[in-house]
A tleap script that builds the chain and sets N, CA, C and O, in Angstrom:
source leaprc.protein.ff14SB
mol = sequence {
  NMET GLY ARG GLU THR PHE THR SER LEU ARG
  ASP LYS ASP VAL ILE ASN ILE CYS ASP GLY
  LYS ARG LEU GLY PHE VAL ASN ASP VAL GLU
  ILE ASP VAL CYS ASP GLY ARG ILE CYS ALA
  ILE VAL VAL LEU PHE ASP CYS ARG LEU CYS
  GLY PHE GLY LYS CYS GLU GLU LEU VAL ILE
  PRO TRP GLU LYS ILE LYS CYS PHE GLY LYS
  ASP ALA VAL LEU VAL ASN VAL SER ALA GLU
  ILE TYR ALA LYS ILE GLY PHE ASP GLU LYS
  ASN PHE LYS LYS GLN LYS ASN CILE
}
set mol.1.N position { 54.125 54.439 49.082 }
set mol.1.CA position { 53.907 56.171 48.306 }
set mol.1.C position { 53.907 57.594 49.177 }
set mol.1.O position { 53.851 58.746 48.745 }
set mol.2.N position { 53.982 57.163 50.422 }
set mol.2.CA position { 54.260 58.766 51.207 }
set mol.2.C position { 52.805 59.107 51.261 }
set mol.2.O position { 51.775 58.498 50.969 }
set mol.3.N position { 53.119 60.474 51.808 }
set mol.3.CA position { 51.443 61.509 51.716 }
set mol.3.C position { 51.168 62.207 50.958 }
set mol.3.O position { 52.107 62.904 50.573 }
set mol.4.N position { 50.170 62.396 50.469 }
set mol.4.CA position { 49.570 63.593 49.275 }
set mol.4.C position { 48.523 64.220 49.883 }
set mol.4.O position { 47.843 63.572 50.680 }
set mol.5.N position { 48.239 65.490 49.629 }
set mol.5.CA position { 46.977 66.434 49.696 }
set mol.5.C position { 46.208 66.111 48.816 }
set mol.5.O position { 46.581 65.218 48.054 }
set mol.6.N position { 45.036 66.651 48.645 }
set mol.6.CA position { 43.669 66.743 47.644 }
set mol.6.C position { 44.405 67.697 46.908 }
set mol.6.O position { 45.042 67.288 45.937 }
set mol.7.N position { 44.426 68.678 47.146 }
set mol.7.CA position { 45.203 70.127 46.897 }
set mol.7.C position { 46.196 69.848 45.877 }
set mol.7.O position { 46.072 70.131 44.685 }
set mol.8.N position { 47.463 69.118 46.567 }
set mol.8.CA position { 48.497 68.788 45.522 }
set mol.8.C position { 48.082 67.838 44.296 }
set mol.8.O position { 48.728 67.868 43.248 }
set mol.9.N position { 47.090 67.082 44.454 }
set mol.9.CA position { 47.036 66.182 43.784 }
set mol.9.C position { 46.309 66.803 42.125 }
set mol.9.O position { 46.414 66.485 40.940 }
set mol.10.N position { 45.666 67.698 42.825 }
set mol.10.CA position { 44.683 68.838 41.672 }
set mol.10.C position { 45.696 69.496 40.742 }
set mol.10.O position { 45.246 69.759 39.627 }
set mol.11.N position { 47.056 69.838 40.981 }
set mol.11.CA position { 47.952 70.261 40.685 }
set mol.11.C position { 48.980 69.172 39.508 }
set mol.11.O position { 49.898 69.658 38.847 }
set mol.12.N position { 48.769 68.349 39.470 }
set mol.12.CA position { 49.373 67.145 39.031 }
set mol.12.C position { 48.528 66.867 37.851 }
set mol.12.O position { 47.307 67.022 37.869 }
set mol.13.N position { 49.475 66.282 36.393 }
set mol.13.CA position { 48.864 66.099 35.248 }
set mol.13.C position { 48.671 64.107 35.597 }
set mol.13.O position { 49.351 63.299 36.229 }
set mol.14.N position { 47.466 64.018 34.838 }
set mol.14.CA position { 47.801 62.599 35.051 }
set mol.14.C position { 48.301 62.267 33.592 }
set mol.14.O position { 47.817 62.840 32.615 }
set mol.15.N position { 49.454 61.160 33.476 }
set mol.15.CA position { 49.726 60.677 32.132 }
set mol.15.C position { 48.879 59.439 31.855 }
set mol.15.O position { 48.096 59.309 32.796 }
set mol.16.N position { 48.742 58.636 31.097 }
set mol.16.CA position { 48.530 57.274 30.386 }
set mol.16.C position { 49.857 56.705 29.903 }
set mol.16.O position { 50.354 57.035 28.826 }
set mol.17.N position { 50.665 55.437 31.134 }
set mol.17.CA position { 51.560 54.905 30.319 }
set mol.17.C position { 51.735 54.058 29.161 }
set mol.17.O position { 52.789 53.776 28.590 }
set mol.18.N position { 50.535 53.685 28.890 }
set mol.18.CA position { 50.087 52.547 28.135 }
set mol.18.C position { 50.358 53.254 26.971 }
set mol.18.O position { 50.734 52.343 26.234 }
set mol.19.N position { 50.424 54.419 26.227 }
set mol.19.CA position { 50.343 55.652 25.065 }
set mol.19.C position { 50.501 56.770 25.066 }
set mol.19.O position { 50.242 57.520 24.125 }
set mol.20.N position { 51.189 57.236 26.668 }
set mol.20.CA position { 51.873 58.523 26.853 }
set mol.20.C position { 50.948 59.574 26.436 }
set mol.20.O position { 51.551 60.522 25.933 }
set mol.21.N position { 49.891 59.692 26.474 }
set mol.21.CA position { 48.765 60.624 26.457 }
set mol.21.C position { 48.734 60.882 27.948 }
set mol.21.O position { 48.857 60.024 28.823 }
set mol.22.N position { 48.499 62.572 28.168 }
set mol.22.CA position { 48.249 63.375 28.851 }
set mol.22.C position { 46.374 63.307 29.238 }
set mol.22.O position { 45.622 63.934 28.492 }
set mol.23.N position { 45.933 62.704 30.139 }
set mol.23.CA position { 44.668 62.699 30.352 }
set mol.23.C position { 44.275 63.965 30.942 }
set mol.23.O position { 43.310 64.462 30.360 }
set mol.24.N position { 44.550 64.380 31.542 }
set mol.24.CA position { 44.065 65.495 32.352 }
set mol.24.C position { 44.483 65.560 34.092 }
set mol.24.O position { 45.495 65.126 34.641 }
set mol.25.N position { 43.433 66.187 34.618 }
set mol.25.CA position { 44.284 66.468 36.013 }
set mol.25.C position { 42.904 65.778 36.922 }
set mol.25.O position { 41.694 65.701 36.709 }
set mol.26.N position { 43.894 65.313 38.108 }
set mol.26.CA position { 42.798 64.715 39.160 }
set mol.26.C position { 41.674 65.704 39.684 }
set mol.26.O position { 42.080 66.610 40.412 }
set mol.27.N position { 40.165 65.647 39.382 }
set mol.27.CA position { 39.309 66.545 39.647 }
set mol.27.C position { 38.662 66.013 41.201 }
set mol.27.O position { 38.341 66.754 42.130 }
set mol.28.N position { 38.586 64.579 41.165 }
set mol.28.CA position { 38.286 64.201 42.704 }
set mol.28.C position { 38.513 63.068 42.855 }
set mol.28.O position { 38.910 62.413 41.891 }
set mol.29.N position { 38.357 62.548 43.951 }
set mol.29.CA position { 38.583 61.043 44.647 }
set mol.29.C position { 37.892 60.500 45.167 }
set mol.29.O position { 37.656 60.858 46.321 }
set mol.30.N position { 36.963 58.969 44.428 }
set mol.30.CA position { 36.403 58.406 45.743 }
set mol.30.C position { 36.932 57.617 46.702 }
set mol.30.O position { 37.790 56.744 46.571 }
set mol.31.N position { 36.248 58.055 47.886 }
set mol.31.CA position { 36.570 57.549 49.062 }
set mol.31.C position { 35.532 56.205 49.825 }
set mol.31.O position { 34.398 56.574 50.127 }
set mol.32.N position { 35.747 55.299 50.009 }
set mol.32.CA position { 35.506 53.942 50.784 }
set mol.32.C position { 34.788 54.393 52.217 }
set mol.32.O position { 35.120 53.675 53.160 }
set mol.33.N position { 34.232 55.037 52.406 }
set mol.33.CA position { 33.935 55.411 53.916 }
set mol.33.C position { 33.894 54.495 55.046 }
set mol.33.O position { 34.420 54.750 56.130 }
set mol.34.N position { 33.251 53.408 54.774 }
set mol.34.CA position { 33.770 52.349 55.886 }
set mol.34.C position { 35.203 51.995 55.772 }
set mol.34.O position { 35.455 51.476 56.859 }
set mol.35.N position { 35.899 51.992 55.310 }
set mol.35.CA position { 37.169 51.339 55.018 }
set mol.35.C position { 38.289 52.337 55.341 }
set mol.35.O position { 39.269 52.017 56.015 }
set mol.36.N position { 38.102 53.542 54.838 }
set mol.36.CA position { 38.444 54.841 55.001 }
set mol.36.C position { 39.610 55.012 53.711 }
set mol.36.O position { 40.159 56.107 53.592 }
set mol.37.N position { 39.879 54.144 52.977 }
set mol.37.CA position { 40.512 54.470 51.673 }
set mol.37.C position { 39.767 54.571 50.664 }
set mol.37.O position { 38.580 54.303 50.483 }
set mol.38.N position { 40.786 55.097 49.836 }
set mol.38.CA position { 40.575 55.952 48.162 }
set mol.38.C position { 40.003 54.682 47.328 }
set mol.38.O position { 40.529 53.571 47.386 }
set mol.39.N position { 39.294 54.870 46.841 }
set mol.39.CA position { 38.855 53.763 46.182 }
set mol.39.C position { 39.603 54.059 44.208 }
set mol.39.O position { 40.369 53.254 43.676 }
set mol.40.N position { 39.182 55.139 43.641 }
set mol.40.CA position { 39.550 55.699 42.524 }
set mol.40.C position { 39.719 57.374 42.100 }
set mol.40.O position { 38.938 58.202 42.568 }
set mol.41.N position { 40.468 57.636 41.466 }
set mol.41.CA position { 40.583 59.219 41.501 }
set mol.41.C position { 39.721 59.584 39.928 }
set mol.41.O position { 39.663 58.775 39.001 }
set mol.42.N position { 39.233 60.679 39.910 }
set mol.42.CA position { 38.231 60.993 38.716 }
set mol.42.C position { 39.245 61.964 38.456 }
set mol.42.O position { 39.921 62.653 39.220 }
set mol.43.N position { 39.183 61.821 36.566 }
set mol.43.CA position { 40.042 62.917 36.101 }
set mol.43.C position { 38.923 63.333 34.885 }
set mol.43.O position { 37.999 62.660 34.430 }
set mol.44.N position { 39.337 64.603 34.568 }
set mol.44.CA position { 38.392 65.452 33.872 }
set mol.44.C position { 39.140 65.432 32.579 }
set mol.44.O position { 40.107 66.173 32.398 }
set mol.45.N position { 38.673 64.533 31.614 }
set mol.45.CA position { 39.447 64.325 30.118 }
set mol.45.C position { 38.571 65.278 29.332 }
set mol.45.O position { 37.353 65.303 29.160 }
set mol.46.N position { 39.834 66.273 28.785 }
set mol.46.CA position { 39.373 67.552 27.876 }
set mol.46.C position { 39.655 66.952 26.233 }
set mol.46.O position { 40.749 66.744 25.708 }
set mol.47.N position { 38.423 66.779 25.702 }
set mol.47.CA position { 38.463 66.202 24.512 }
set mol.47.C position { 37.123 67.079 23.646 }
set mol.47.O position { 36.317 66.695 22.799 }
set mol.48.N position { 37.347 68.414 24.320 }
set mol.48.CA position { 36.857 69.662 23.714 }
set mol.48.C position { 37.529 70.097 21.891 }
set mol.48.O position { 38.338 69.338 21.357 }
set mol.49.N position { 37.210 70.909 21.438 }
set mol.49.CA position { 37.808 71.279 19.908 }
set mol.49.C position { 37.705 72.871 20.332 }
set mol.49.O position { 36.674 73.465 20.017 }
set mol.50.N position { 38.585 73.467 20.928 }
set mol.50.CA position { 38.621 74.898 20.409 }
set mol.50.C position { 37.888 75.657 21.691 }
set mol.50.O position { 37.257 76.706 21.562 }
set mol.51.N position { 37.993 75.264 22.399 }
set mol.51.CA position { 36.649 75.172 23.352 }
set mol.51.C position { 35.675 75.149 23.484 }
set mol.51.O position { 35.142 75.632 24.483 }
set mol.52.N position { 35.025 74.571 22.518 }
set mol.52.CA position { 33.672 73.825 22.337 }
set mol.52.C position { 33.616 72.132 22.710 }
set mol.52.O position { 34.469 71.245 22.695 }
set mol.53.N position { 32.200 72.172 23.039 }
set mol.53.CA position { 32.465 70.427 23.807 }
set mol.53.C position { 32.111 70.314 25.233 }
set mol.53.O position { 31.555 71.229 25.841 }
set mol.54.N position { 32.407 69.290 25.714 }
set mol.54.CA position { 32.340 69.166 27.022 }
set mol.54.C position { 33.684 67.878 27.480 }
set mol.54.O position { 34.144 67.018 26.729 }
set mol.55.N position { 34.052 68.141 28.931 }
set mol.55.CA position { 35.048 67.360 29.177 }
set mol.55.C position { 34.045 66.086 29.506 }
set mol.55.O position { 32.841 65.928 29.309 }
set mol.56.N position { 34.950 65.342 30.025 }
set mol.56.CA position { 34.468 63.555 30.329 }
set mol.56.C position { 34.866 63.251 31.376 }
set mol.56.O position { 36.076 63.121 31.565 }
set mol.57.N position { 34.182 63.101 32.105 }
set mol.57.CA position { 34.839 62.611 33.672 }
set mol.57.C position { 35.677 60.907 33.422 }
set mol.57.O position { 35.107 60.043 32.754 }
set mol.58.N position { 36.541 60.753 33.829 }
set mol.58.CA position { 37.364 59.501 33.698 }
set mol.58.C position { 37.904 58.566 35.104 }
set mol.58.O position { 39.066 58.602 35.506 }
set mol.59.N position { 37.117 57.973 35.560 }
set mol.59.CA position { 37.296 57.425 36.544 }
set mol.59.C position { 38.446 56.393 36.745 }
set mol.59.O position { 38.365 55.405 36.014 }
set mol.60.N position { 39.433 56.438 37.546 }
set mol.60.CA position { 40.473 55.367 37.116 }
set mol.60.C position { 40.801 55.011 38.799 }
set mol.60.O position { 41.241 55.661 39.747 }
set mol.61.N position { 40.419 53.886 38.628 }
set mol.61.CA position { 40.209 52.680 39.892 }
set mol.61.C position { 41.753 52.459 40.383 }
set mol.61.O position { 42.627 52.055 39.616 }
set mol.62.N position { 42.011 52.824 41.967 }
set mol.62.CA position { 43.153 52.869 42.797 }
set mol.62.C position { 44.514 51.960 42.000 }
set mol.62.O position { 45.645 52.378 41.752 }
set mol.63.N position { 43.855 50.441 41.694 }
set mol.63.CA position { 44.730 49.497 41.265 }
set mol.63.C position { 45.717 50.186 40.269 }
set mol.63.O position { 46.937 50.023 40.288 }
set mol.64.N position { 45.030 50.977 39.397 }
set mol.64.CA position { 45.497 51.401 37.607 }
set mol.64.C position { 46.662 52.496 38.090 }
set mol.64.O position { 47.508 52.963 37.327 }
set mol.65.N position { 46.560 52.755 39.255 }
set mol.65.CA position { 47.576 54.437 39.465 }
set mol.65.C position { 48.970 53.471 39.883 }
set mol.65.O position { 49.038 52.701 40.842 }
set mol.66.N position { 49.987 53.741 38.923 }
set mol.66.CA position { 51.198 53.511 39.539 }
set mol.66.C position { 52.313 54.099 39.913 }
set mol.66.O position { 53.357 53.451 39.980 }
set mol.67.N position { 52.261 55.407 40.210 }
set mol.67.CA position { 53.026 56.220 40.571 }
set mol.67.C position { 52.767 57.874 40.546 }
set mol.67.O position { 52.517 58.566 39.558 }
set mol.68.N position { 52.883 58.227 41.730 }
set mol.68.CA position { 52.947 59.584 42.306 }
set mol.68.C position { 53.898 60.474 41.894 }
set mol.68.O position { 54.619 60.719 42.861 }
set mol.69.N position { 54.266 61.107 40.872 }
set mol.69.CA position { 55.218 61.653 41.047 }
set mol.69.C position { 55.299 62.920 41.150 }
set mol.69.O position { 54.150 63.362 41.125 }
set mol.70.N position { 56.577 64.321 41.324 }
set mol.70.CA position { 56.137 65.581 41.443 }
set mol.70.C position { 55.231 66.273 40.863 }
set mol.70.O position { 54.389 67.034 41.340 }
set mol.71.N position { 55.528 65.858 39.426 }
set mol.71.CA position { 54.585 67.070 38.851 }
set mol.71.C position { 53.621 65.729 37.807 }
set mol.71.O position { 53.128 66.223 36.793 }
set mol.72.N position { 53.397 64.451 37.956 }
set mol.72.CA position { 52.339 63.781 37.410 }
set mol.72.C position { 51.944 62.640 38.305 }
set mol.72.O position { 52.576 62.146 39.238 }
set mol.73.N position { 50.775 62.331 37.827 }
set mol.73.CA position { 50.369 60.812 38.419 }
set mol.73.C position { 50.454 59.607 37.212 }
set mol.73.O position { 49.646 59.427 36.300 }
set mol.74.N position { 51.580 58.916 37.480 }
set mol.74.CA position { 51.157 57.897 36.021 }
set mol.74.C position { 50.109 56.805 36.381 }
set mol.74.O position { 50.024 56.209 37.454 }
set mol.75.N position { 49.301 56.654 35.239 }
set mol.75.CA position { 48.368 55.312 35.335 }
set mol.75.C position { 48.431 54.461 34.009 }
set mol.75.O position { 49.023 54.802 32.985 }
set mol.76.N position { 47.836 53.484 34.169 }
set mol.76.CA position { 47.826 52.296 33.315 }
set mol.76.C position { 46.689 51.800 32.880 }
set mol.76.O position { 46.123 50.815 33.355 }
set mol.77.N position { 46.322 52.455 31.977 }
set mol.77.CA position { 45.374 52.621 31.328 }
set mol.77.C position { 44.537 51.872 29.838 }
set mol.77.O position { 44.481 52.712 28.939 }
set mol.78.N position { 44.088 50.897 29.550 }
set mol.78.CA position { 44.063 50.465 28.367 }
set mol.78.C position { 43.845 51.508 27.447 }
set mol.78.O position { 43.592 52.580 27.998 }
set mol.79.N position { 43.873 51.539 25.680 }
set mol.79.CA position { 43.376 52.263 24.901 }
set mol.79.C position { 41.975 52.805 25.174 }
set mol.79.O position { 41.629 53.986 25.126 }
set mol.80.N position { 41.194 51.690 25.482 }
set mol.80.CA position { 40.030 51.199 24.871 }
set mol.80.C position { 38.772 52.205 25.991 }
set mol.80.O position { 37.541 52.235 25.972 }
set mol.81.N position { 39.668 52.830 26.762 }
set mol.81.CA position { 38.631 53.922 27.587 }
set mol.81.C position { 38.614 55.316 26.636 }
set mol.81.O position { 37.703 56.121 26.828 }
set mol.82.N position { 39.195 55.470 26.051 }
set mol.82.CA position { 38.805 56.513 25.095 }
set mol.82.C position { 37.636 56.316 24.144 }
set mol.82.O position { 36.939 57.242 23.730 }
set mol.83.N position { 37.487 55.115 23.850 }
set mol.83.CA position { 36.199 54.539 23.073 }
set mol.83.C position { 34.414 54.900 24.006 }
set mol.83.O position { 33.305 55.261 23.610 }
set mol.84.N position { 34.898 54.614 25.095 }
set mol.84.CA position { 33.912 54.153 26.093 }
set mol.84.C position { 33.497 56.145 26.166 }
set mol.84.O position { 32.303 56.398 26.324 }
set mol.85.N position { 34.230 57.067 26.078 }
set mol.85.CA position { 34.041 58.376 26.345 }
set mol.85.C position { 33.620 58.977 24.948 }
set mol.85.O position { 33.483 60.196 24.851 }
set mol.86.N position { 33.401 58.110 23.814 }
set mol.86.CA position { 33.507 58.786 22.803 }
set mol.86.C position { 34.224 59.889 21.844 }
set mol.86.O position { 33.917 60.725 20.994 }
set mol.87.N position { 35.251 59.427 22.437 }
set mol.87.CA position { 37.150 60.743 21.950 }
set mol.87.C position { 37.419 59.661 20.693 }
set mol.87.O position { 37.608 58.459 20.877 }
set mol.88.N position { 37.401 60.305 19.407 }
set mol.88.CA position { 37.507 59.789 18.471 }
set mol.88.C position { 39.077 60.440 17.989 }
set mol.88.O position { 39.127 61.552 17.463 }
set mol.89.N position { 39.769 59.988 18.123 }
set mol.89.CA position { 41.154 59.892 18.005 }
set mol.89.C position { 41.416 60.708 16.524 }
set mol.89.O position { 41.531 61.933 16.515 }
set mol.90.N position { 41.495 59.915 15.309 }
set mol.90.CA position { 41.338 60.134 14.039 }
set mol.90.C position { 40.827 61.686 13.913 }
set mol.90.O position { 41.559 62.650 13.686 }
set mol.91.N position { 39.524 61.711 14.093 }
set mol.91.CA position { 38.645 63.046 14.155 }
set mol.91.C position { 39.664 64.182 14.956 }
set mol.91.O position { 40.193 65.232 14.592 }
set mol.92.N position { 39.654 63.501 16.082 }
set mol.92.CA position { 40.441 64.704 16.490 }
set mol.92.C position { 41.730 65.518 16.094 }
set mol.92.O position { 41.785 66.739 15.944 }
set mol.93.N position { 42.847 64.530 15.943 }
set mol.93.CA position { 43.328 64.842 14.977 }
set mol.93.C position { 43.582 65.917 13.368 }
set mol.93.O position { 44.197 66.917 12.996 }
set mol.94.N position { 43.011 65.287 13.054 }
set mol.94.CA position { 42.326 66.257 11.568 }
set mol.94.C position { 41.589 67.393 12.163 }
set mol.94.O position { 42.041 68.446 11.712 }
set mol.95.N position { 40.745 67.557 12.900 }
set mol.95.CA position { 40.728 68.563 13.186 }
set mol.95.C position { 41.652 69.695 14.110 }
set mol.95.O position { 41.538 70.891 13.839 }
set mol.96.N position { 42.271 69.394 14.854 }
set mol.96.CA position { 43.101 70.091 15.476 }
set mol.96.C position { 44.362 70.767 14.581 }
set mol.96.O position { 44.952 71.817 14.835 }
set mol.97.N position { 44.582 69.892 13.516 }
set mol.97.CA position { 45.319 70.672 12.805 }
set mol.97.C position { 45.008 71.498 11.519 }
set mol.97.O position { 45.850 71.829 10.685 }
set mol.98.N position { 43.791 71.757 11.485 }
set mol.98.CA position { 43.291 72.925 10.710 }
set mol.98.C position { 43.516 74.386 11.213 }
set mol.98.O position { 43.093 75.337 10.556 }
savepdb mol mol.pdb
quit
């Protein structure tokens, strides 16, 4: 994979290859200090509507990361992850179209 700095990761979109949705940006990383390896990336998933509400954190295990590109990080997480954070896609689409 090469090398990446944490600062460069924060500038990249995180895209779910399962459905093509943009999940947000890398906000943090989880590190196993005993082994000295990265365990997961933490992504801020923006489920706010017109600036109201809150962002949820998605913890994506290292095994789910498929590719680090120039502008994006591709991950493969199942669509059930949206339900776990309380994201209602149907309701969001309706409200967003208003």
